[in-house]
Backbone bond lengths (Angstrom), bond angles and torsions (degrees), N, CA, C in turn:
res aa  C-N    CA-C-N  psi(-1)  N-CA   C-N-CA  omega(-1)  CA-C   N-CA-C  phi
1 M - - - 1.484 - - 1.496 108.10 -
2 T 1.304 117.09 143.95 1.442 122.66 177.40 1.535 108.56 -102.77
3 H 1.320 113.31 153.55 1.459 119.15 -179.66 1.537 111.73 -122.83
4 P 1.286 120.59 144.63 1.444 123.08 -175.97 1.506 108.62 -80.59
5 Q 1.387 118.37 58.69 1.457 120.99 -177.51 1.523 110.62 -68.74
6 G 1.343 119.18 -32.51 1.432 119.56 -179.54 1.474 115.23 -78.15
7 D 1.321 117.20 -7.69 1.431 121.23 -178.43 1.523 109.19 -131.76
8 G 1.319 116.35 55.28 1.490 120.06 -172.46 1.509 113.62 -62.85
9 I 1.345 118.67 -34.70 1.448 121.19 -179.68 1.543 109.06 -65.29
10 E 1.314 116.89 -45.90 1.429 118.35 -179.56 1.507 111.42 -64.05
11 A 1.383 116.54 -38.08 1.442 120.65 179.05 1.485 112.09 -60.98
12 A 1.357 114.38 -43.39 1.470 117.57 179.82 1.454 111.44 -65.57
13 R 1.374 117.79 -35.27 1.430 119.78 179.62 1.561 111.07 -65.16
14 I 1.299 115.12 -46.33 1.468 119.25 -179.51 1.476 111.22 -66.97
15 G 1.314 116.91 -43.22 1.500 117.46 179.35 1.527 110.70 103.10
16 V 1.329 116.34 139.83 1.409 120.67 -176.41 1.571 110.13 -65.61
17 E 1.277 116.91 -38.47 1.452 120.70 -177.81 1.568 111.41 -60.35
18 R 1.302 116.68 -41.16 1.448 118.58 -179.08 1.532 110.38 -71.65
19 L 1.367 115.45 -36.61 1.453 117.51 177.40 1.548 111.09 -64.43
20 C 1.347 115.84 -42.68 1.432 117.06 179.69 1.546 112.49 -65.88
21 L 1.307 115.62 -36.74 1.456 120.30 177.47 1.537 111.19 -63.02
22 A 1.321 114.97 -41.53 1.467 119.29 -179.38 1.475 110.55 -69.60
23 A 1.350 119.77 -35.82 1.446 122.68 -178.61 1.511 113.11 -83.98
24 G 1.348 118.08 -9.93 1.476 121.31 -178.72 1.480 113.61 73.27
25 V 1.315 122.23 31.43 1.441 125.12 178.90 1.518 109.47 -125.23
26 S 1.290 116.98 161.09 1.457 122.73 178.04 1.519 108.24 -80.15
27 R 1.318 115.42 157.53 1.462 119.48 178.50 1.519 110.72 -68.70
28 A 1.316 117.63 -34.22 1.482 121.47 176.79 1.538 111.08 -60.12
29 S 1.349 114.59 -43.56 1.453 118.71 178.06 1.495 113.15 -63.46
30 Y 1.320 115.12 -38.15 1.456 122.38 177.95 1.500 111.07 -60.13
31 Y 1.328 118.55 -49.67 1.450 122.77 -178.61 1.515 111.89 -67.18
32 R 1.392 115.26 -36.98 1.437 117.31 -179.96 1.547 110.87 -66.19
33 S 1.307 116.02 -41.27 1.472 120.23 176.26 1.553 110.63 -68.28
34 F 1.310 115.46 -37.04 1.431 120.98 -179.22 1.508 109.58 -62.52
35 A 1.335 119.96 -41.28 1.439 123.54 -178.66 1.497 110.89 -67.12
36 E 1.362 116.65 -29.58 1.483 119.96 -179.25 1.503 112.99 -79.82
37 T 1.365 116.14 -35.33 1.469 117.69 -174.14 1.513 111.85 -96.63
38 A 1.282 117.66 -20.34 1.493 119.31 179.94 1.544 110.25 -142.22
39 P 1.374 114.32 68.56 1.460 119.63 -176.09 1.522 114.35 -58.58
40 K 1.321 117.65 -37.17 1.499 119.64 -177.50 1.531 109.76 -69.41
41 L 1.328 115.25 -43.02 1.466 116.82 179.75 1.541 111.08 -65.13
42 E 1.338 115.32 -39.87 1.431 121.30 -179.66 1.552 111.08 -64.15
43 E 1.355 116.01 -43.56 1.470 120.31 176.61 1.539 111.89 -62.29
44 T 1.291 117.30 -39.31 1.439 120.87 179.78 1.506 112.29 -66.33
45 E 1.367 116.13 -41.81 1.446 120.34 179.74 1.566 110.05 -69.08
46 V 1.284 117.15 -39.26 1.518 117.62 178.63 1.471 109.16 -65.36
47 R 1.304 117.09 -42.89 1.516 119.21 179.80 1.526 109.34 -62.90
48 H 1.306 116.70 -36.77 1.484 118.36 179.26 1.523 110.47 -66.41
49 Q 1.328 118.55 -40.76 1.443 123.15 179.71 1.545 109.62 -65.58
50 V 1.318 116.75 -44.06 1.517 120.03 176.33 1.517 111.13 -61.73
51 Q 1.314 119.60 -40.50 1.428 121.66 176.72 1.501 112.22 -64.60
52 L 1.340 118.53 -43.42 1.448 119.47 177.95 1.530 112.93 -61.94
53 A 1.359 114.83 -43.53 1.424 119.13 179.62 1.516 111.99 -65.52
54 S 1.317 117.91 -41.59 1.479 122.05 -176.41 1.544 109.49 -67.93
55 L 1.334 115.11 -37.23 1.492 117.91 178.98 1.533 111.84 -73.15
56 A 1.301 116.85 -33.92 1.460 121.71 177.77 1.511 111.87 -71.57
57 W 1.341 116.94 -35.05 1.461 124.91 179.69 1.495 112.24 -128.09
58 P 1.343 116.82 72.56 1.515 122.41 -172.45 1.512 113.05 -62.98
59 K 1.325 119.51 -19.73 1.476 120.65 -176.27 1.528 111.30 -98.08
60 W 1.295 118.93 1.42 1.451 121.20 -178.84 1.540 110.97 -80.89
61 G 1.333 116.95 147.65 1.442 123.10 173.61 1.510 113.31 -83.98
62 A 1.282 116.25 179.91 1.452 121.86 -174.77 1.514 112.08 -66.48
63 R 1.304 121.29 -38.03 1.448 120.98 -178.06 1.465 112.16 -68.29
64 R 1.341 119.34 -40.37 1.483 122.67 -179.72 1.534 108.89 -69.53
65 I 1.339 118.61 -39.00 1.478 121.98 178.87 1.560 104.86 -66.38
66 T 1.290 119.88 -39.92 1.468 121.56 177.73 1.490 111.61 -58.40
67 A 1.350 117.66 -45.07 1.450 121.23 -179.99 1.523 110.61 -62.75
68 L 1.333 118.08 -35.29 1.475 120.92 -178.76 1.512 109.49 -72.82
69 V 1.339 118.31 -40.02 1.458 119.72 177.85 1.520 110.83 -66.01
70 R 1.343 117.86 -36.22 1.459 120.93 175.52 1.489 111.85 -61.81
71 R 1.361 115.08 -38.64 1.482 117.18 -179.77 1.551 111.07 -66.91
72 Q 1.347 116.08 -16.61 1.455 117.20 175.15 1.498 113.02 -87.28
73 G 1.359 116.14 1.24 1.469 121.66 176.21 1.526 116.19 102.34
74 W 1.349 118.53 6.32 1.439 120.61 -177.38 1.525 110.08 -102.15
75 P 1.372 118.48 115.73 1.462 119.74 -177.06 1.508 113.64 -79.07
76 V 1.323 119.45 78.35 1.473 124.81 -178.46 1.502 109.80 -109.43
77 N 1.334 116.95 160.54 1.451 119.84 174.58 1.518 109.04 -110.45
78 H 1.339 116.41 168.22 1.467 120.26 -174.69 1.541 112.60 -64.12
79 K 1.351 116.30 -33.10 1.468 117.79 -178.44 1.564 111.57 -64.30
80 R 1.340 115.04 -37.84 1.507 117.91 176.31 1.492 110.63 -67.51
81 V 1.291 115.87 -42.83 1.507 118.96 177.50 1.465 113.04 -61.06
82 E 1.326 115.37 -42.29 1.491 121.37 179.23 1.573 109.30 -63.27
83 R 1.321 116.36 -40.99 1.492 119.38 177.71 1.529 111.91 -60.79
84 I 1.335 113.67 -46.42 1.484 117.51 179.95 1.526 111.75 -61.85
85 R 1.337 113.80 -43.94 1.493 117.17 -179.86 1.515 112.02 -63.97
86 K 1.300 118.86 -35.45 1.447 120.88 178.08 1.544 109.34 -69.84
87 E 1.308 118.65 -44.49 1.463 122.81 179.16 1.528 111.96 -60.71
88 D 1.309 115.75 -36.86 1.503 120.64 -176.06 1.519 112.87 -98.60
89 N 1.361 116.87 9.11 1.433 121.36 179.15 1.555 114.18 53.93
90 L 1.346 113.20 51.00 1.413 120.60 -176.35 1.529 112.24 -113.00
91 L 1.341 118.14 15.77 1.424 120.64 -176.80 1.559 109.35 -72.61
92 C 1.361 115.82 144.49 1.450 119.43 -178.58 1.491 110.51 -79.94
93 V 1.300 118.65 154.45 1.485 126.05 -176.49 1.553 107.13 -122.15
94 K 1.337 115.48 128.30 1.464 118.11 177.63 1.526 108.50 -99.23
95 R 1.340 113.61 151.54 1.465 120.13 175.63 1.517 109.65 -127.79
96 T 1.324 116.23 155.56 1.419 122.84 173.88 1.498 111.63 -120.68
97 L 1.305 117.20 138.62 1.494 122.43 -177.27 1.522 109.40 -126.07
98 F 1.325 113.18 164.00 1.432 120.75 171.97 1.519 109.37 -59.33
99 K 1.284 118.70 136.60 1.465 125.36 -176.21 1.503 110.15 -123.43
100 P 1.340 118.59 106.59 1.436 121.38 177.52 1.535 110.10 -73.58
101 A 1.320 115.48 152.36 1.454 120.53 -178.34 1.518 111.99 -65.41
102 T 1.332 117.96 138.82 1.452 120.98 178.07 1.562 111.40 -125.19
103 T 1.340 116.10 -3.24 1.446 121.65 -179.01 1.506 112.20 -117.27
104 N 1.325 115.63 125.97 1.451 122.25 174.45 1.516 107.86 -121.54
105 A 1.371 116.43 101.97 1.464 121.00 -177.80 1.520 111.30 -99.37
106 R 1.264 117.22 8.96 1.506 119.86 175.65 1.552 109.66 -93.18
107 H 1.283 113.91 89.18 1.460 121.90 -177.97 1.519 109.57 -150.39
108 S 1.305 116.20 172.18 1.474 120.22 -179.44 1.478 114.00 -105.41
109 W 1.338 116.87 9.03 1.453 119.83 179.04 1.560 110.15 -74.30
110 T 1.328 113.59 161.93 1.472 121.08 -179.24 1.531 110.60 -63.80
111 V 1.313 116.19 136.90 1.485 122.94 174.03 1.501 106.96 -101.87
112 W 1.318 116.85 122.22 1.444 121.46 -176.12 1.520 110.31 -91.00
113 P 1.333 117.64 150.23 1.496 121.94 -178.85 1.516 111.41 -67.50
114 N 1.319 113.23 154.31 1.463 121.15 -179.43 1.569 109.24 -80.09
115 L 1.318 115.97 110.37 1.477 122.04 179.28 1.502 109.31 -98.29
116 A 1.293 119.96 -17.92 1.470 123.45 -170.85 1.476 112.62 -67.90
117 W 1.352 116.72 -36.70 1.466 121.15 -170.18 1.515 113.72 -65.93
118 R 1.323 115.73 -22.92 1.498 117.54 -176.18 1.534 112.27 -105.45
119 L 1.311 119.12 4.87 1.447 122.37 -178.28 1.489 111.18 -79.11
120 E 1.309 119.72 138.39 1.457 125.31 169.69 1.530 106.47 -113.36
121 L 1.324 115.29 101.94 1.464 121.11 -172.00 1.511 109.87 -76.40
122 T 1.338 115.47 138.90 1.411 123.88 178.28 1.564 111.85 -128.22
123 D 1.287 118.84 -4.76 1.484 123.25 -174.51 1.515 108.80 -164.99
124 I 1.328 113.03 169.78 1.457 119.67 173.94 1.510 110.82 -71.02
125 N 1.318 116.36 168.27 1.462 124.35 178.56 1.535 114.18 56.41
126 Q 1.332 115.32 35.28 1.407 119.48 172.38 1.540 111.29 -111.07
127 L 1.358 116.43 -33.11 1.437 121.48 177.99 1.563 109.40 -143.33
128 W 1.315 116.54 122.17 1.476 120.75 171.52 1.542 106.07 -110.38
129 V 1.313 114.96 142.93 1.441 122.35 177.81 1.537 109.74 -118.13
130 A 1.305 116.50 138.01 1.506 119.47 -172.80 1.533 108.65 -127.13
131 D 1.313 114.78 150.71 1.441 120.54 177.40 1.535 110.63 -162.18
132 I 1.340 115.14 164.30 1.460 121.64 -179.98 1.530 107.63 -128.07
133 T 1.339 118.18 139.82 1.418 121.58 173.96 1.496 110.67 -137.50
134 Y 1.332 116.58 170.68 1.484 121.36 179.13 1.488 109.38 -97.34
135 V 1.331 116.58 155.27 1.450 124.78 171.73 1.547 107.71 -131.09
136 R 1.260 117.65 127.14 1.471 120.96 -178.14 1.535 113.82 -83.79
137 L 1.319 116.19 130.66 1.456 122.05 169.98 1.536 108.09 -99.27
138 L 1.295 117.18 -170.53 1.456 121.01 -179.50 1.541 112.32 -61.02
139 E 1.354 115.57 -43.47 1.398 117.97 -173.66 1.584 114.14 -126.38
140 T 1.317 117.15 0.55 1.413 118.39 -178.43 1.544 109.36 -154.67
141 F 1.339 115.37 -168.62 1.465 120.82 179.59 1.571 109.44 -122.79
142 V 1.309 115.37 145.27 1.480 120.82 166.82 1.505 106.64 -119.92
143 Y 1.365 115.40 176.58 1.459 117.11 -173.03 1.530 109.57 -132.92
144 L 1.373 112.75 146.79 1.449 122.06 -176.95 1.527 108.13 -120.15
145 A 1.313 117.02 124.79 1.502 123.06 173.15 1.483 107.35 -107.37
146 V 1.325 118.12 135.52 1.455 123.13 -179.62 1.507 110.98 -135.13
147 I 1.309 116.00 152.52 1.470 123.28 172.11 1.496 107.27 -129.78
148 L 1.364 117.96 130.36 1.432 123.52 -178.69 1.526 109.16 -117.41
149 D 1.306 117.25 147.32 1.447 120.66 166.95 1.547 106.23 -81.71
150 A 1.298 115.81 120.21 1.474 118.95 -172.64 1.527 112.57 -69.90
151 F 1.331 119.25 -21.99 1.479 120.87 -179.00 1.546 111.21 -79.02
152 S 1.323 117.01 -39.69 1.468 122.25 -176.48 1.542 113.22 -104.13
153 R 1.318 117.88 -10.12 1.451 123.78 -176.21 1.535 113.55 67.28
154 K 1.363 117.06 8.08 1.406 119.39 -179.73 1.505 113.54 -75.44
155 V 1.340 116.36 137.17 1.456 121.03 173.30 1.529 107.78 -75.08
156 V 1.289 119.54 114.41 1.446 125.15 -176.15 1.495 113.02 -101.42
157 G 1.338 118.96 -14.06 1.437 123.33 178.19 1.467 110.97 -161.31
158 W 1.381 116.40 140.14 1.473 121.09 178.46 1.482 110.53 -155.30
159 A 1.330 116.17 157.95 1.464 119.77 179.41 1.547 105.40 -157.35
160 M 1.316 114.24 154.27 1.519 121.19 175.33 1.507 109.28 -132.73
161 A 1.345 114.90 144.21 1.457 121.04 179.46 1.531 105.85 -157.01
162 D 1.354 114.14 170.70 1.491 121.66 -179.33 1.530 107.50 -97.89
163 H 1.323 121.10 23.38 1.448 122.65 178.68 1.492 108.58 -147.83
164 L 1.361 115.75 172.42 1.462 121.16 -179.38 1.537 111.83 -115.75
165 R 1.294 117.05 21.98 1.439 120.46 178.99 1.541 112.13 -69.18
166 A 1.312 116.34 163.24 1.445 120.80 -174.13 1.557 110.05 -59.84
167 S 1.298 120.74 -28.27 1.467 123.11 -179.62 1.477 111.72 -57.22
168 L 1.339 120.12 -30.50 1.498 123.22 176.45 1.535 109.52 -62.35
169 A 1.329 118.24 -50.54 1.420 121.64 -179.05 1.510 110.31 -66.53
170 L 1.332 116.65 -39.13 1.457 120.67 178.97 1.523 112.91 -61.53
171 A 1.321 118.16 -37.99 1.439 122.21 178.07 1.503 111.00 -61.09
172 A 1.319 116.41 -44.40 1.467 120.07 176.57 1.539 111.16 -61.96
173 L 1.333 115.32 -42.22 1.457 118.28 178.75 1.526 113.89 -66.25
174 D 1.281 116.65 -37.93 1.488 120.15 177.63 1.561 108.46 -63.06
175 M 1.309 120.10 -39.20 1.441 121.57 178.66 1.542 109.91 -63.03
176 A 1.342 115.88 -45.20 1.466 120.38 179.10 1.496 113.82 -59.33
177 L 1.356 115.44 -44.63 1.469 120.93 -178.69 1.515 111.99 -67.92
178 K 1.318 116.49 -30.87 1.442 119.88 178.51 1.581 113.65 -75.36
179 T 1.308 116.00 -27.44 1.464 119.75 -174.74 1.533 111.85 -100.01
180 R 1.352 118.00 -13.10 1.448 119.43 179.09 1.522 110.12 -127.94
181 Q 1.324 115.61 145.97 1.439 121.21 178.47 1.552 109.79 -92.84
182 V 1.284 118.31 127.08 1.422 123.82 -175.45 1.530 111.41 -107.06
183 V 1.339 115.78 129.42 1.437 121.25 172.97 1.513 108.70 -86.49
184 P 1.316 121.37 124.15 1.477 121.75 -176.33 1.508 110.34 -52.70
185 D 1.314 114.67 134.37 1.486 124.14 178.33 1.559 111.96 62.46
186 G 1.350 117.49 15.89 1.414 120.89 178.86 1.531 112.62 -108.45
187 L 1.337 118.02 -2.04 1.433 122.75 -176.99 1.504 111.12 -128.38
188 V 1.351 115.45 133.85 1.478 120.83 175.66 1.564 106.45 -108.86
189 H 1.313 116.18 134.79 1.425 124.41 173.99 1.530 109.33 -106.02
190 H 1.341 117.57 113.54 1.440 122.82 -175.43 1.523 110.70 -108.61
191 S 1.343 117.10 137.12 1.451 121.91 -178.94 1.524 107.43 -151.39
192 D 1.312 116.17 -179.57 1.454 121.71 167.57 1.560 110.42 -78.77
193 R 1.296 116.76 -174.53 1.455 119.64 -177.76 1.537 113.75 -92.78
194 G 1.317 116.70 17.93 1.452 121.41 179.16 1.544 113.03 -55.66
195 V 1.312 114.02 151.96 1.464 119.68 -175.02 1.545 109.99 -66.03
196 Q 1.346 115.78 -26.40 1.483 118.04 178.00 1.540 111.44 -62.26
197 Y 1.281 118.69 -34.63 1.440 123.17 -177.63 1.516 113.48 -94.08
198 A 1.344 118.14 -20.68 1.458 121.12 -177.18 1.488 111.24 -94.35
199 C 1.299 119.21 -17.54 1.445 120.58 -174.99 1.513 112.58 -62.72
200 G 1.330 115.86 161.63 1.476 120.36 -175.93 1.495 112.80 -61.65
201 D 1.366 119.14 -42.81 1.451 118.64 -176.88 1.544 112.83 -60.82
202 Y 1.352 116.86 -39.84 1.424 119.70 -178.74 1.516 112.08 -69.41
203 V 1.331 115.97 -48.61 1.445 120.86 -179.72 1.539 111.13 -61.66
204 D 1.339 115.17 -40.18 1.511 118.36 178.75 1.518 108.88 -61.73
205 R 1.308 119.37 -41.35 1.486 122.78 -179.80 1.565 109.18 -60.95
206 L 1.350 115.10 -44.02 1.493 119.15 179.79 1.527 110.26 -62.99
207 R 1.335 117.60 -48.25 1.440 122.40 -175.82 1.547 110.31 -65.12
208 A 1.341 117.20 -37.32 1.441 120.31 178.95 1.516 112.61 -64.49
209 A 1.355 115.48 -29.53 1.470 121.32 178.94 1.529 111.50 -89.64
210 G 1.342 118.04 0.77 1.470 118.68 179.77 1.510 111.70 80.01
211 V 1.295 118.73 22.17 1.486 122.15 -178.38 1.518 107.43 -100.86
212 Q 1.319 118.07 140.28 1.457 122.33 178.31 1.527 111.85 -94.85
213 P 1.309 117.18 123.75 1.488 119.31 177.48 1.513 111.94 -71.41
214 S 1.331 115.93 148.01 1.434 123.80 176.37 1.509 108.59 -148.75
215 M 1.331 116.82 142.10 1.456 119.95 -177.56 1.510 112.13 -137.06
216 S 1.340 115.64 150.23 1.445 121.27 -178.07 1.466 110.85 -68.30
217 K 1.303 116.63 156.39 1.485 122.86 172.88 1.504 107.63 -69.75
218 A 1.302 112.83 151.24 1.505 121.29 -179.02 1.522 109.28 -56.43
219 G 1.329 119.42 129.02 1.448 123.60 173.15 1.516 111.23 72.17
220 C 1.304 120.22 22.10 1.457 122.45 -177.75 1.534 111.43 -130.37
221 P 1.329 117.89 78.01 1.498 121.68 179.50 1.460 114.33 -62.12
222 Y 1.324 119.66 -20.81 1.446 120.68 -176.49 1.534 114.56 -65.03
223 D 1.344 115.47 -20.42 1.439 119.31 176.50 1.549 110.56 -64.70
224 N 1.299 117.83 -22.87 1.427 120.74 -177.82 1.564 109.24 -119.38
225 A 1.343 115.79 40.32 1.427 122.06 -172.17 1.505 114.74 -65.20
226 Q 1.327 118.10 -31.68 1.467 118.56 -178.88 1.537 111.14 -70.76
227 A 1.301 118.34 -37.66 1.457 120.63 176.67 1.535 107.93 -67.87
228 E 1.290 118.74 -41.97 1.418 122.86 179.32 1.562 109.33 -63.15
229 S 1.291 117.73 -40.70 1.471 121.23 175.38 1.473 112.82 -59.50
230 F 1.350 118.71 -43.49 1.491 120.34 178.89 1.507 109.27 -62.30
231 M 1.350 117.71 -44.34 1.449 119.00 179.93 1.527 113.10 -58.22
232 A 1.353 114.67 -41.54 1.486 119.81 176.55 1.529 111.31 -61.68
233 T 1.331 116.71 -41.66 1.422 121.15 179.27 1.564 110.12 -64.74
234 L 1.274 117.09 -42.12 1.471 121.53 176.15 1.502 111.53 -58.54
235 K 1.317 116.40 -47.33 1.482 119.40 -177.98 1.525 110.45 -66.80
236 R 1.329 120.37 -36.17 1.479 122.79 -179.00 1.500 111.64 -73.56
237 E 1.336 116.91 -46.80 1.424 120.25 -164.89 1.546 114.86 -97.86
238 Q 1.287 116.09 -20.02 1.466 120.10 179.23 1.522 112.82 -117.48
239 I 1.309 118.48 -59.70 1.435 121.86 -176.61 1.461 113.27 -71.44
240 D 1.296 118.86 -59.59 1.515 124.91 171.11 1.523 114.05 45.13
241 G 1.304 113.83 47.14 1.450 118.66 174.14 1.582 115.10 83.90
242 R 1.291 117.39 -6.21 1.469 118.49 -178.13 1.512 110.08 -74.43
243 R 1.308 116.23 152.24 1.486 123.91 179.07 1.516 109.02 -115.54
244 Y 1.312 117.26 110.18 1.420 121.76 179.37 1.521 111.59 -70.28
245 R 1.306 116.44 153.86 1.523 119.71 -175.60 1.481 108.30 -67.03
246 N 1.306 119.37 -45.57 1.492 122.56 -174.00 1.508 109.13 -154.18
247 L 1.323 113.91 177.67 1.518 119.42 -179.88 1.516 111.81 -60.89
248 A 1.322 119.13 -38.14 1.467 119.54 -177.37 1.498 110.42 -64.50
249 Q 1.329 119.20 -41.92 1.449 120.56 179.22 1.542 111.73 -66.90
250 A 1.324 115.01 -41.73 1.492 118.74 178.33 1.484 110.44 -62.09
251 R 1.320 118.43 -43.59 1.484 122.53 -178.55 1.534 109.58 -64.21
252 A 1.333 117.95 -41.53 1.455 120.82 -176.99 1.491 111.80 -69.13
253 E 1.368 118.88 -42.46 1.432 121.04 -175.03 1.492 111.51 -76.85
254 I 1.305 116.20 -40.56 1.529 122.03 178.64 1.503 107.55 -69.11
255 G 1.322 118.39 -42.02 1.452 119.22 176.66 1.503 113.61 -57.73
256 R 1.322 114.92 -42.19 1.470 118.73 177.44 1.509 110.41 -64.15
257 F 1.271 118.19 -39.76 1.476 119.37 178.91 1.520 111.66 -61.98
258 I 1.348 113.99 -44.63 1.500 117.90 -178.01 1.507 110.66 -64.97
259 D 1.308 116.56 -52.28 1.437 121.72 -170.38 1.511 115.32 -76.49
260 L 1.370 115.48 -37.53 1.463 116.65 -173.42 1.547 113.11 -104.25
261 I 1.312 118.19 -27.47 1.446 121.97 -177.36 1.495 111.50 -101.62
262 Y 1.296 118.22 -61.46 1.508 122.15 -177.04 1.520 111.73 -58.73
263 N 1.350 115.62 -53.79 1.459 117.76 -175.09 1.514 114.90 -74.12
264 R 1.351 116.65 -31.61 1.447 121.82 -174.41 1.475 118.14 -103.77
265 Q 1.356 119.13 -24.05 1.456 120.47 -172.37 1.502 113.39 -123.98
266 R 1.319 118.88 -32.83 1.435 118.97 -169.59 1.562 109.59 -70.06
267 L 1.319 115.72 134.62 1.448 121.82 -177.61 1.552 109.46 -88.50
268 H 1.340 115.30 129.77 1.456 120.20 -178.35 1.546 109.53 -110.61
269 S 1.314 118.33 125.98 1.425 120.87 -178.72 1.540 111.13 -62.30
270 A 1.345 118.74 -36.19 1.440 121.48 179.32 1.527 110.92 -67.57
271 L 1.312 119.61 -15.56 1.472 122.24 -178.54 1.521 110.44 -106.02
272 G 1.337 117.42 21.44 1.467 119.50 -173.75 1.502 113.51 67.64
273 Y 1.320 115.46 35.49 1.491 122.76 -177.38 1.519 112.22 53.39
274 R 1.296 113.19 53.42 1.518 121.75 174.72 1.527 107.04 -128.26
275 P 1.336 118.69 151.58 1.450 120.94 173.62 1.545 111.50 -72.35
276 P 1.324 117.96 157.29 1.489 119.76 -175.97 1.509 112.77 -56.82
277 E 1.337 118.19 -45.73 1.477 118.04 -176.91 1.517 111.37 -66.02
278 E 1.297 118.52 -37.94 1.488 120.87 174.29 1.473 112.02 -60.81
279 F 1.358 115.22 -45.07 1.443 123.03 178.97 1.544 110.54 -56.89
280 E 1.313 115.66 -50.22 1.444 119.35 -178.89 1.546 112.15 -65.73
281 A 1.357 115.80 -35.10 1.464 118.62 -178.71 1.535 111.23 -68.19
282 N 1.334 117.08 -21.08 1.472 121.41 -177.66 1.519 111.44 -99.54
283 L 1.326 118.46 4.03 1.475 119.32 176.39 1.520 109.56 -64.39
284 S 1.296 115.81 147.25 1.461 121.52 179.48 1.503 114.38 -73.12
285 T 1.364 113.66 -20.11 1.498 120.11 -179.98 1.534 108.14 -102.92
286 P 1.291 117.47 155.40 1.434 121.65 178.99 1.541 113.85 -60.53
287 L 1.369 117.85 149.46 1.430 122.09 -174.67 1.512 111.24 -58.53
288 W 1.269 119.05 -35.02 1.485 121.95 -169.74 1.579 111.91 -93.40
289 T 1.293 119.74 22.80 1.423 122.29 -179.32 1.489 109.62 -104.63
290 A 1.343 114.72 158.43 1.493 118.52 176.19 1.500 105.32 -156.89
291 S 1.346 117.23 132.60 1.442 122.97 176.60 1.507 110.48 -71.41
292 R 1.314 115.25 154.78 1.499 117.73 -178.11 1.543 107.14 -72.58
293 G 1.335 115.60 129.84 1.435 119.24 -176.02 1.516 111.31 -92.75
294 P 1.314 118.95 -164.51 1.470 122.80 -177.24 1.522 110.86 -66.94
295 Q 1.294 116.88 151.31 1.445 120.78 -179.95 1.532 109.26 -70.57
296 P 1.347 117.15 152.95 1.470 119.69 -176.59 1.560 111.04 -61.83
297 L 1.344 112.67 144.28 1.454 118.52 175.88 1.485 110.51 -110.46
298 Q 1.321 117.23 161.80 1.425 120.57 178.15 1.555 110.51 -74.95
299 P 1.316 121.43 140.62 1.459 121.36 179.72 1.488 112.90 -65.08
300 M 1.343 115.62 150.81 1.446 120.13 174.30 1.513 112.87 -79.14
301 S 1.271 120.12 160.47 1.428 121.35 177.68 1.487 110.75 -73.35
302 P 1.351 118.15 146.10 1.490 119.96 179.63 1.503 109.41 -57.67
303 N 1.342 114.97 146.93 1.483 119.83 175.49 1.511 111.28 -141.88
């Protein structure tokens, strides 16, 4: 195969895909041959793609950057990407901040049994996971409640407020119920034992929609690991120590991250390095279906 090395500008304009189509070869074959016949040009282009991806997603690690570069058609492995990032000083840096408490489990409301640990998910709308975290403003804190579909990792409901009352969690739940269709007794809602999720208003809303409540065991945050993982991603890739001017700015910027970046663009290793919406769009079953989940259990006594 020949490559348009002497006319790189024109090749870039036409595009590799059109060239491959015209030549009757696959894009993978093109790049494999390109690496053999023009190693310096190939190395330069790969480094350029790694730099672009690292600058666009400064909090991503080498494996996720590798997956993004591969989606652009370059067959690289994570070791090569890691080497380039080290040489070009493109490694991500993590920060830790003071974390105010968002969970109050000292209440007299019913504590529901943990149904999430035994579920084997095969589709969306079988398990939702919920959590609340803080967001720092210039002089105070506000709070974000989210609900994720555990199968696709998509955020299906979220809300922000300057308080931790149950209405915050209810607003996120209302969004989720409006955007997803629930099969009665086919969906489990899992959360911690916080009063926002255990209170009568929240549980009544779940039961009215045919959703089964589920709560983590005391002192065991791993039961809600997917929600915790999303919060960590949000802190690393969007908040990252910044202090928003006010609630309106925080809501606008974080809402944009959730709706446009996390759900539509961010690559998830658990989804084969695809964004949640792309993953759901490629499911073999329709988006609005849900398998029948476990039968309702009796609530545990408060402890």
